[in-house]
N, C-alpha and C positions, 0 to 999 in steps of 0.2 A: 674613159673610165674603167676601174678594174672590176666592176659589178655590172649585172644586168638585172632589171626588174622583170619579174615574172608574173605580175598581175597589176591591177590598179589600187593596190591597198599598200604599197611601199615595200613589198617583199621582194628582196633581192638575192641574188646568188653570185658567189664568188668561187672562181676555179683556182685551185691550189693556193688557198688562201695563207698558208704559211709563209708564202714568199713576201708578205708585206708587213708582218709584225704589228698587226692592229689589235684592238680590244673593241668590247662591246659592252653597253650598259645594261645591267638589269635591276629593276626596282619595283616598288608596288606603289599604289596611288598615294600614299603618305610619305614616302621616302623612309619609312620606319626600318627599311632592310635593304642593303645596298650592295650589289655585286658587280665586278668587271669580270668579263671571260673573253679569251682569245680562241683562235681556231687549235692551238695547242692545249686547251682546256685551262690555261694559265689564268692567274687573276686573283682577286680577294673576295672574301665575304665578311661583312662587318655590320654592325648597327650604328657605330660611331667611332671616335677617335680612341675611345677607351675600351672598346669590345670587338675584337677582330676574332672571327672565328677561325680563319685560316691567316697565315703570315701575310703582313702588309706587302704588297707588289707595286714596284716601280716599273717605268716603261722599259728598263733594262731587264728587270726580272720575268717580264712577260716573255722575253725571248731566250733568257739564258739561265733562269734559275728553275731546276725541276721540282724545288720544294715549294713552289706556290702554284702546282699544277693539280687539278683533279685529274685522277686517272683510273683507268680500267685495264686489267690484265686478262688476256685470253691464252691460256697454255694449252697446246694441241701437241703431245708428244714432247718432241726437242724444241719446238718452235713458240716462241712468245709473242704475240700481238699485243702491242702497248698503245692504247688509244690516244695517249698524248704524243705519241712519236711517229705515227704514220705520215708520210708526205704526199700521198697522192689524193688528198681529200678535196671535198667542195663544202662551202658554206652556204647555208641558207639562213637569212635573218628577216625578222618582222617585228611587229608590235606586240609586246616586248619579249621576244624568245629568241633563241640561239640554237641552231641545228647544224652539226657537223656530220657530214656523209662520208662514209669510208668505205672502201672496197678491197678486199683481199682476193685471193684466188678463187675461194670457196664462199666467203661471207660477205654480206651487205650489212653495214652497220650504221646505225644513226646514234647520235648522242644530243639529247635535247635538253637544254637548261633554260628555266626561266622561274621567275618569283611570281606566284599568283597575285594578282591585283589587289587582293583582299587578305593576304596572309603574310605573315613574317617568317618566311621559310624559302630557301631555294631548292628547287626540284631538279634532280638530274635523272634523266631517263635513257637508259641505255638499250637499244634494240638490235638484236642480233638475228639474221635470217641466214639460213644454208642455202646458198644458190648453186651449191656443187652438185656433183653427179652421184655422190655417195654420202652416207652417214659421216658425221662429224662429231667426235667426242673431245670435250674441253673442260679445264678447269677455270672457273671465274673468280677473279678477286677484284675488288674495288680499293680505291685508295685516296682518301682525302688528308691531306696533313692538317692538324689541328695546332692552333695558336693560344688561343683562349685568354687573351689579356689586351693591354693597350699598346697602341702602335710604338709608343716611346720605348717599351721592353724590347723592341728590334735590337736596339744598340745600348739601351740601359738596363743592365742587369738580366741580360737574356738567360744565362744558365741559372741564376739566383732565383729568377721568378719562376722557371721551370720546377724548381724544387718544391714549388707550393701546389704542383699539379695533383689532383687525386681523380681517379678514374672509377666509374661504376660501368660494368659491363651488363647491359641489359639483352634479353632474348632478341630483340630487333636492332640494336645498336649499342651506341656509347654515349655516355655522359661525362663530359669533363667539366670538374668544378673545383678550381684552385681555392685553396683555403683561406687566401686572403688577397687583396690588393696591394702589391708592392710599391710603397711610396715613401722615401725616406723623409719627406715632410710630415709624415703621419701614416702608418699602415692601417687598413681597415679591413673589416670582415667582407669577404667576396660571397655575394649571394647569385651571382650569374652563372647559368649552366650552359655550357656550348654542347651541342648535340647532334649526333648524325644517326639516322636511323636507315635501315636498307631492308628490301624484300624482293622476292622473285615473284613472277606471276602467281595469282590466287594467293597472295599475302604470305608466301614462304620465307621464314626468315633466314638469316645466314646460318651456315653451319658452324661458323666459329669466327675468330678474329684475331688480329695481330695489332694490339692496342698502342704500343709505343713504336717510335722510329728504331730504337735498338733491336727490339724484337722482330720487327719487319725486315730491317736490313741484315741483321746479325753480322757476319764477317764479310758481307758484301757492301754494296752501298746503294745509292737510290736508283742508279741505273741497272744494277744486277743484284736486286735483293734476295737473301736467302729465303724468304718467304715464298718466292715465287720460282727460284731456281733450284732450292733444295728441298728435302722433305721435312721441313719444319712445321710442326704440328698447330693448327690454329687452336685457340683456347675458346672456351665458353664461360670460364670463371676467372674474376680478377685474382692476380697473383701479386703478393706483397711487393715484388721488386718492379712492379710497374708503376707505382707512385713516385713522383718527384722526377719524371722522365718527360722529354718531348713526346707529346701523343699524337696519335693518328687514328683516323677511321678507316681501318684496312679489313674489309669483311671477305671472308672465304665463303663463296656459295658451294652448294653441293655440284659435283661433277654433272655435266650435262651432254646428253647425247642428242644432236638435232639430225633428223632424218631429212632428206633432200625437200625443199620447200618449207620446212618448219621454222617457227620463230621462237624466240624467248626473250622477256623483258626483265630488266632490272631497274629498280628504284632507288634513289637515295634521296633523303629529306634532310635538309642542313639548316640549323637554326640556332638562336639564343633566346633564352628565357631565364626568370627567376622562379619559376613555378612548374614544378614536375607534371602537374595535372594539366598545364598547357600542353605540354609534350604529348600526353595522352590523347587530348583533345583533338590536336593537330593531326596526329596519327590515323585517328578514326575519320578525319576529312579526306585524307589522302592515301589510305592503304590499300586501294585496288587500282588497277590498270585503268578502269573505266572512270573513277574518281578523278585520276590525273589528267586523262583525256579531257574531261569536262572542264576542269579547272584551267587547262591550257586554252580551250576553246573560249571560257569564259574571259579569260584574260586579254585574248586578241580582240575580242568583242568590245571589252572595256576601253582600251586604248583607241581602238577604232571609232568609238562614239565620242570619246573625248576629243580627238582630232576633228571630228566632223563639225564642231561648233565654229570653226572657221575653215572654210574649204574653198580652194582656188581651182579653176579649171581653165588652163591656158590652150587647151586643145592638144598637149603633147604629154605622151606617157612618160617620158623621163623627166620633164621638168615638174610635173604635176607630182610625180612620186618622190622626187628629190625635195620638193617643198614639204611634203608631209614630215619628213625628218627634221628640217629646218624648223618647221612649228613646233616640234616636240622638244627642241633645244631649251628654250626658256623655261619649260617645266621640268626638264631634266637638271638644269642649274638650281632651280628651286628647291628639288628634291636632294640633289647630291651635294648642294654647295659648290665651292670651288676646289675642293681637295680630295675628293673621295674616288677619283678614276686615277689610273696609273701615272698620268702626268699631273701628279699632285705637288707641284713646285709652289703653288699658292699658300702652302702652310697646312695647318693643324684642322681644318674643317671649318664649316660654317660660310656663309656667303658674306662678302663685304658690303659696305653700305651702298657703294655704286652699284653692286649688283641687284641688290634689292629693288631699287626704283627702275632701273633699265630692263630688268626682266619683266617688271610690271607693265611695260608698254605692250608687249605682246599677250601677256596673261589678261589685260583689259579687253582684248579681242575675242580670247578664247573662253576665258570664265569671268565675265565682267561682273557677275552676282557677288563673287568673293573678293574682288580686288578692293573694294571700298574699304572694308574691314581690315585688309592688309595694309592699305595706305595709312590709314589712322594709326594703326599701331606702330608702323614705321616711324612716324613723327616723333614718338616718345623717345627716339634715339637722339634727338637733338639737345645739345646744350645750350645754355644761355649766352656763351660767348661766341655763338655762331658755328662752332665746331660739332661734332658727333661722335658717338659711339662708332666704331668701325666695323664691327662683326655682330651680326645677329645669329644665335644659338638655335640649334633644332627646335627647341622649345619655345622660341620667341623671345629668349631674353637677349640684353645686350651686353657686349663686352667692349671695354675701351680700345684694345688692340689685341689681335690673336698672338703677339709676341711680346706682350707686356712691355712695351715701349712707348714712352710718351711722345705722340707725334700727331701732325695733323696734314690732311691733304686738302689742297686749297680749293680743289673743284667740287668737293662733295656738296656744298650748298647748292649747286646748280641744279642737279638731278632731281631733288624731290619737287620743284616747281614744275619741270617739264613732264613728270608723270601726272601730278596732279592736275595740270593743264589738260591732259587727255581725258582723265576721268570727269573732270567738270564738263567738259564739252560733250562727251558721251552720255552722261546722265543727265545733265542740267541741274545737277545737285548742289546748287551755289551755295545752299545753307550749310554744306560741310565745312565752308571756311569759318563758321562759327562755332563748330563743336570744339570743345575744351578737351586738351589732352594734357598730360604731365611733360616734364622735362628730365633728360638724362643728367645726373650729377655723379661725379666721382672725384678723385684727387686732383684731376688735371683743371688748371684755371688759366685763363688769358691765353687760350689756343696753345696749351702744353708750355707755355713760357713760365709758368708757376706751378709748384705742387703745394698741394695744401696736406702737409703731413700729419695734421690731426683729423683728417677725413675718416669717418667711422661707420659711415652710412650703409647698411647692408642691402637696402632695397633700391640703392642707385637712383634715387628720386631727388629732384630739386626740391629744397625746403626754404620756407621764408625765415625771418629772424625769429618768429614765434614757433618755429618747428613744424608749422603746417605745410602739408605737401600742395606746392604751387602747381596751379593749371592754369594755361591760357589757350585761347583760341588757335586753330590751325593757321588761321592767317597770321596771328602774331609769330608762331613758329617760322612761317615763310619769311617775315619780315626780319627776324633775327638773322636767319641764314644768309639773306641777302644784302642786309644794311651793314652788318659788320665787316664783310669784305671790302666794300665800298670805302671804308675808311682805313683798311688794312693794308696800306700801300707802301712800297718801297722808296727808295730816293729818286726813282723816275716817274713817280707819281702813278705806278702800275701796281696793281694788286700782287701782294708778295706770294711767291711760289710756296714758302714754308717748307714741308718734308716731301712734297710731290704734287703733281697735279694728275690729271686723267693717266699720263704717261707715268706709271710707278717708278721707271728707271732714272726719273730726273729727281733723284733724291739726295744730291750732294750739294744743295744751295739754298739751305735753310736760313742763313744769316742775310744774304743780299740778293737773292733770287727772286725774280718778278715773273708772272706770266701774263702777257698781254693776250695770249690765246684766250684764256677763261676770264679775263676782264671784259672781253667782248660779250661772253654769255651772260655774265652777272648783270651787264647793262641791259641786255635782252630781257632777262627776267624782270628787272625793275620796270622796264617799259610796258612789256606785255601784260604783267600782272594788273595794270591799269584798267584793261578792259573788263576783267572780272570784278574789279572794285565798282566799275560803273553798274555792272548788272546787279551786284549786291545791294545797291541803292534802292532796289525795288523792295527790298525787305528792311533795310534800315538805313539811315543817313550818316550814322556814327558808330564807331567801333571802339571797344575798350582794350588797351594794352598795359602792361605793367608800366608803372611810373618811369622807371630807369630808361625805357625804350626811347622816351621823349628826346633823351641826350643825342641819339643818332637821327631823330627827325629834326635837323637843325634849323630848317627853313621855317619851322613853327615856332622857333624862339630865338636862339642865337645862331644865327648862320656861320657856316664856317667858308673860308677861302678855299675852293676846290682846286685851285692851282698849287697850293702850297701843300706837299706831302707832310710836312711837319705838323701844320695846323690839323690835318686829318688825323695823324697818329696821336696827336695830344688829345683830340676830342675821343679817340677810341680808348685811350688809356684811361680817360675820366669815367668812361662807360664801363670798362672792366673792374674798375675799382669799386664802383658803385654796384656792381651786380655779383662781387663775392659773396654777399648774403643779400638777397632780395628783401625789400621792406614789405613787400606782399600787397601794397596798395595798387589801384589801377587807375588810369585816367582815360578820359573818353576824348576821342579825336574825329572830327569830321572827315567822312570819307573824301569829300572834295579837297580838304587840306592834304590829306594823305597822298591823293592822286598827284597833286601839285609837286609835293616833295619828291616823289619817286620820279616823275617825269625830269624834273630839273637834274636828278643825280644821273639819270640814264643819258639825258643829252650830253652832260659834261663829259663823261666817260667815252662815248662815241666819238665826240669832236675831238677830244685829247689823243685818243688812238689813232684816229685817221691823220691827225697832224704830225704826231711823234713818231709813229711806228711804221709808217709806209716808207718802203725802201725804193730807192731809184731802180732796183733790179726788176721791178715788178710785182712784188709781193710784200707781206707783213712780216716785220720782225715779231716773234712771239715770246721770245724769253731774254732774260737777264741772268747771268750766272753768279757765282758766288763772289766775284771779284766787282760785280756791279757793271760787267760788260754785255753789251748786245751780242746775242748768239748767232744771229743769221745775217745773211749778207755776203758779199765778197770778201774772201780773205786770201793771204798770199799762198795758201794750201789750195785754195779753190772756192767754190761757192756754197754756203751752207744754208739749207731750206728745210723746214719740217712742216710736214703735211698738217699737223694739229694746228698750227697757227694761221693756216689760210681757212681751214674747214670752219672754225668757229667765227672768224671775221665774215666769212660768206653767210653761214647759217643764222647768225644774230642781225644780219641787215646792216651791220656796220660798215660793211665793204659797199662803195658805190657800184653801180652797175658797170661802169668803165673798168673800176678796180676788179670786179669779178672776172671780167673777160680777160684783163692782164694776168691774174692769178692763175687763171685756167691755162693759159699759154705758157706761164712759168712752170706749173705742174707738168703738163706735157713734155716741157723741155728737159726738166731736172729730175723728175720722180718717176715717170712712167718708164717701165722697162719693156722695150719692144721684142725682146727675146721671149719672156715669159708672159706678156700681155697683162701685166698689173702695175699697180701703183705703190710705191714703195713710201715707207714712214718718214724717211729723211734720206739726205744725200750722205755720201761718205765723209764724216768730220776729219777722217785721219788724225784722231786724237782720242785718248781716254778721257778727256773732258773731266778731270777729277773735281773741277769747280762747278759742274753740273748734274752729273749722275753716273750711276753704275751702267747705264744702258750702253754707254759708249766704250765700256770695256767688253762688251759682247763682241762676237766676230760680226762684222757688216754683213746684213742680210739676215740676222738671227733676232728674232723676238723684237724688243723695242728699239733695235739699232738697225733700222733700214729694211726690216722684213716687209712683206706685203701684209700689213696689220689689219686684218678684215673689219674690226671694229671702226676704225678710222676711215677706212675706205668706204664702208657703207653709210657712214654720217657725211662723207663728202658727197656721195650720190644724193643724199637726202637734202643737204644744203644746195647743192646744184639744182634740183628739181624744184625745190622751195623758192629759189630766187627765178626761176622760169628758164633756166639753162637745160631744156630738155634733153636735147641731142647730148650734151655733155654729161649730164646725170645717167642717161641710158647708158652710154659707153661705160661709165665707171661701175654701175651695178652689174651689168652683164659680164664685166670682167671677173667678178667673184664667182659666178656661176661656171664661167668657163675655165677658171683656174682649178675649181672644186672638182669638177667633173673630168679633168685632163688626167690622162693615165700616168703623168709625172707626179701628180698629187698623191697617189698611192694611199687613198682613203675610201671608207665608205661613204654614203650619201650622207653629207651635213657640211656645214661651214666650219672650218677649223678657227682657231685663234688667229693663226697666220699660216703663210707659206714662206718657206726659205729660199735661200738662192738656187735650189735644185726644183723649186716649184712644189716641194713636198708640204703636205698639210700637217701641221702639228698642234698638239693641245685640242684633243678632240672633244666634241659636245658641248662641254662647259664654257660658253664664251657669249658676251653680250652682243655679239655680231648677229646672232640669229634674231634676236628680239627686235633690233633696229632694221634688220632686213624686212622682216614681215611688216613692221611699222610703216617703212618708206614704201613697201609694195603697195600697201592698202591706202595711206592717206596721201601720197605723191605721185606713183605711178598710175594707179587706178583712180586716184583723185576722190576717193571716198572719205570726205572729211566731216567730222562731228563737230558741230558749233552750237553749244549750250542746247544739246538735246536733239537738233535738227541735222539732217544729213544733207550735205552740200555737195553737189557733183561737179568735180573740176578734174576731169582725167587729163594725163600728160602722156598720151600714148603715141608712139610712133609706129609705123609699119612693121620694124623690127621685132615689137613686143607681141606680135601676132603669129602664133604657128599654124592658126587657121582664121576662118572667118570671125569667131567670136571668142570672147573671154569671160567667164563667170566666176563669180565669187559668192558665197554664202556666209552670213554672219548674223550674230544675235544683237539687237537693238531694243531696248525697253521689254526686254522678255519675249520677243517676237523673232522669228527668223526672217530675215530679209536676203533675197536672192537678187543680185545685180547682173545684168546680161549686158555686155557691150558688144554691139553688132556693127561692123564696118560694112560699108556699102561696096567700096572697091578700095585696092591699094592707092596709097598716095604719098607724096613726099611731105616732109615737115609733120607737125603734131596735128592728130586728129581734132575736130571741132565738133561739138554736139549738136545735132540737127533736131533730135525730138526725143522726149523722155515720156515714157508711158509707165504708169503704175497700174500693173494689170491691163485693162484697156482704157484707163483714163488719161488723158494728156496732161502732164505736169508743165506749166507754161513758166517761163522765167520771171524772176521777181528782180528788178534792177539789173538784169543781165546775168542772174545766178540761178541755177535750177536747184530748188530746194524742196527737199521732202520733210515735212515737220512731222514731229511725233504723232501728231493727231492724224495724219495720213495713214499711219501704219495701223490698219483696223484689223487686219486678218491674223491668224496664228502664224501664216506664212505668206509674206509679200513678195511679188516679183516685179522688179523694175527692168524695163528694156530701155537701154541707152543706144540711140542710133547715131553712128558717127560718120562723118564725111570729111 
């Protein structure tokens, strides 16, 4: 690893961090203010995609663009020390602050950046101490480049939109307020103020400013600006020629003389608001060194408390600390979306549909009290055709697609059930299935195969023929998302791939593509759902659904020949036509009849896939391309195999035990990279695969084409553990930690989206891998399973999982803290078995071979379980 931990709170240090080209996230508890920062102080500061305080920064900008760097100049005689450019630095980072430590011949300098957990502002604190043998006089100048508009203006009307800039110079800083928001679809008045305030110790304001890039650089450039290298006077009042220019917050502080051992501090406060009064109020909260120091302390404490809600102790400092950062990642994606860090290749902001549900897996373990509300709100993104809005905005609204393209990902219906499943098991809130929610409606019909040109609904809510907003139960939403795909098959009687599945790179087979991989998971959902329906019978023996849904519950009326793909397609078309405008009437269905229908459908899919998609090479074919050809198996150019196809066959239970064993050997033979010690997403197809997807145009070993894609790797581990292949699951999940902490990864403590051919981690922090890692560690490795409110203990621990004699985990269940301690008596080969369980001093005896702690057992505010293993 390139870092070392210096405490047990996740704080780490990196020497010479500029060697690695990395960045670090900063945000507050609500994600209402977002920053990225690197060791050279590069990155951007924004509120959302339309409000960037500083210029948007890509991963290449982080290393190479000087105009996306916060900076501070210290001029001593003919020497200028530029804090963004020194190269003998070290870095300290923690929750959630970033400190760069710099040394010169005479000066010790610290640059601390953080966003207070309860404020919409980034604080930059520059601390300078004279450690030389004599007094030192210098001229200090800060520099923050200002952008003050939307991300799109970086390439769209960059200069024209700068002409809108108006500057207001204040005693403590600068306010940038463009006159309008430039948008050729319709310009509008701008009310946002982009501000930077600065002061020296004891709240001393700057002596003057250089408020535009023109004035700051003069005849020089950003590397050698006239404001630093020549006697350009700082101004205290606005000049007319400053308007309509690219702005900056460049503050000249008074010349300073530090005697030996003396220290001086400079503070910059950077934010965005629509109300000048809020700027004044904010300044009052942070206008002294003591207030900033307290805010930093409070911020560290907030994030520490937040992470303590789920706490692992494996008896190893490095692994425990690494897990702290992995635990934070799902929260970071909830706050940042997928697009607000320098790897912003996922578009224009917000989280995707899949992200909402997968992040919630970990959030259910860290903040369970909030997740029920989140899940309920998310279901309102479902369309009646079984598809869904693909983006959720920062304010909780839904958008059809971030790029305004009519398209459908076929896997999206899988994830809501998997997340709801954990919620129901953790809370025993089975009545949640009967809560009623609205549906999403826009111009897309028939899973984007038809466009309703006359659609004019501004609230994006599904309405009946009488124009009433329709609401149906959460169970009904689940049925819609899982029944429609069952009938939405291609010519091989496998669910259609449509515009892609989990692998976004499989996006060029919309006509004839099919995904056996996710057909397995839809079958799993249909089957597994029946367990909750049985539990629901304790409340009611029947449920109401909209009348048109009975078309898809075919065994209750006119059965469809499931072996005929045309018969399925015909039935689905009838449903689509009937649901263009809902009647609004509901029909009552007996739960037993519903269970029978779902089980028949699941059994058919499993049987069909096992018969038709198993290959003699010892694994499943998972896909058909746009020519209707099977993608995987032996070809003239070599063997083609995709990890996704095998993961969901295993996880769903569709693959038999012998098949799982053969699949594992195939994975080890064809997808395991012995040099780097990880599992690849696919073999090299040696083709661009224009009839399957863009992924195969990427260089092999990058992103969705054969990289070590951690999301699928951790799901492979989950699937193997789930099926009882513990040794194999441990090998897979261990590979992620090994690769993430290898020096070749060149990353901070986290799970990246993927590792490339060099073993380097890419796309940092914002990945579903982290959520699945924590979920797998909890439910499968440690075997702490939630079943309708009870805790079932089924650990799958090997000797290699123990760094010491015991493993501990703390989590919240039913509003109470539960501490589980696994104690091994002595090392052993194979999987440890439970010998005895004590709740405090009371022994818990197995019930039908299972160690179950009911919610009634948890009586104390904090409960400790001792699980003895041998």
